[in-house]
N, C-alpha and C positions, 0 to 999 in steps of 0.2 A: 249868437242865438238866432238871429233872424234867418240865417242860412239853414240852420238845423229846423226851424219851425217850417221854412218852405218845403224842406224835403219831406216833412211829415204829411203835408196837405196834398190833395190831388191837384195836378196840373189845371190851370185855367179855372178853379173853383172861385165862386163868388163869396164863399164864406170867409170870415176872419179865422185865423189859426184857432183850433178848438182849446177850451180851457184846459182840458187834460194834457194837451201836447205843450200849452204854456207853462203848466206845472212841472212837466217832465224835464223840459230844457233848463230848468233850474239847476239841474244836474246834467250837464251837457254830455259828460262822459257816458252816463247810464242811458240818455236819449239815443246817443249814437249806437250803443250797443244793442238797444231794443229794437230799433228800426228795422232791421233786415228781417227778423222774425214777423214782426207785425205787418210788414209789407207782403211778405210771402203768403201769410194767411188770409189776406184780403185780395190776392192776385189771381189772375186766371191759371196760373201754375198749380195752385192749390187743388188737390184731387178730388175735393167734394163740391157738388153743385151749390149754387148761391142759396136756394131755399133750404137745403138741409144744413149748410153752414150757419144760416141765420136762426135757425130753430136751435141749434146748440148754443150760439152766442147768447140770444135772448133768454134762453133757459138759464144758463150759467149766472148772467147777470141778474135775473129775478131771484134765483136761489141765494145770490150773495147780497141781495137787497140794493143793488147798485143801480139806482134811478138814473144816473148820470149816463151810464153807458147804454143801458137798456133803450133810453130815450133817443140817443144819437142814433143807434141801429134801427129803432123803430120808425125814425124820421127819415133817414137817408136810404135804407136797404130794404125795409119790409116790402114795400110796393114793387120795387124792381125784382125782389125774390118771388113775387106772386103769393105772398102771404095774405090769407084773408084776416079780416079783423078779429074773428073767432080764434084763429090759431095764434095770432100775434098776442092777443090778450090771454090766451090759454097758456102761453109760455110763463106767464105770471101766476095764473090762478088754477090751473087743471093739474091733476096728478098725471104721472106717466102711464097709469093704468086706466085712465079715462077713455071710454069707447069712442070718443069723438075724434081721437088722433088717428090717422091712417098708419099703416104699418111702419113705414121708415119714420115718421115723426115719433111714434110711440116708442120705438127703439131708441132714438136719440135722446128724448126727454128722460126715458129710464135710465140711459147711460150716464147723462148728466147727474141725475139725482143720486145714483149709487156712487159715482165718484165724490160727489159733494158730500153725502152722508158717511161714506165708509173709507174713501180714498182708494177703492177697488171696484172690480166688476166680477160678479160672481159667475161661475162657469156656464150656467144656463143662458144668461144674458150675453155672455161672450160669444157662446156658440150661435145665438140668433143674430148678433151683430156680424160674425165671421160668414155666415151664409149670405149676407147682403153685400157687404163690402170686402175689398181685399185686405191683406195685411198691411200694405202701404196706405191705404184710405184709413184704415182703423188707427195707425199711428198718427196719420195727420188729424183724426177726429180727437185723439187723447191729447195731443199737444194743443190743439185749439181750445178744448175744455180748460186746460190748465193755464193757457195764456189769458184767457179772459177772467179766470180767477185773479191772476195778477193785476190785470188792469181794473177789476172790480175792488181789489184791496187797495190799490193806489187811489183810485177816485173816491172810495169811501173814507179811507184813512186819511186823506188829505182834504176831505169834505170839498171836493171840486163842485161847484155850483152847475146846476143843469144849464145847458145852453138855452138862450132865449126861445129859440126856434124849435127845440127838441120837445118831443112828447113826454108826459109824465106817466108813471105807473097807472094801470087802470084803477077805477074806483073799486073798493070793495076789499082790497087788501090780500096779501098772501101771507100764509103761516110763517114763512121764513123772513118776511119784510119786518123790520124793527123800527123803521123810520130813522131818526137821528137830527143831529144839528145841521141845518143846511148852510150855516157859515163856513167859508172856505178857510182852511188853515194857512192857505198860501194866496197871497194877492196875485191876481192875474193882471193888474194894471201895470204898466210901464214894461211889459215884456213883449 
């Protein structure tokens, strides 16, 4: 387990292995199978820039009510991605049609919302997305959104507790956030 946990964490990080990773390695075969895709999506090989990637991740986590993963990404990646506080909080509280989103962010938020609500993207939005990103990039975006649904389902379903250093959802609440029991179903001790 220790070897698998080390693989999931960035090299030379001062952080303890994340609670989500400690949950996943309880099923080591699953963790080993998941790692290559998760690693790719957060790597420089991923075809979408950091800011756009983080808008998608933050919106998926917000729509899924996943305070855990939203907080990890808000704390680790948002500043690096150049996200303003307004945009970061907006991933939780604003609609995709809010005029405060810029063109790319608006499209990405709308994409996540349509995928979350319907499991599909309508022709008009697909056309707008295709005018901005290549087919390869669109495939990466679809997989990214799906991956963070999986991560949100695992974190929420297993009730992984927020990291002590991670941000919480902004005050005010999102219509999609239903709260829930913060007690973890899986103990992260002794892992």
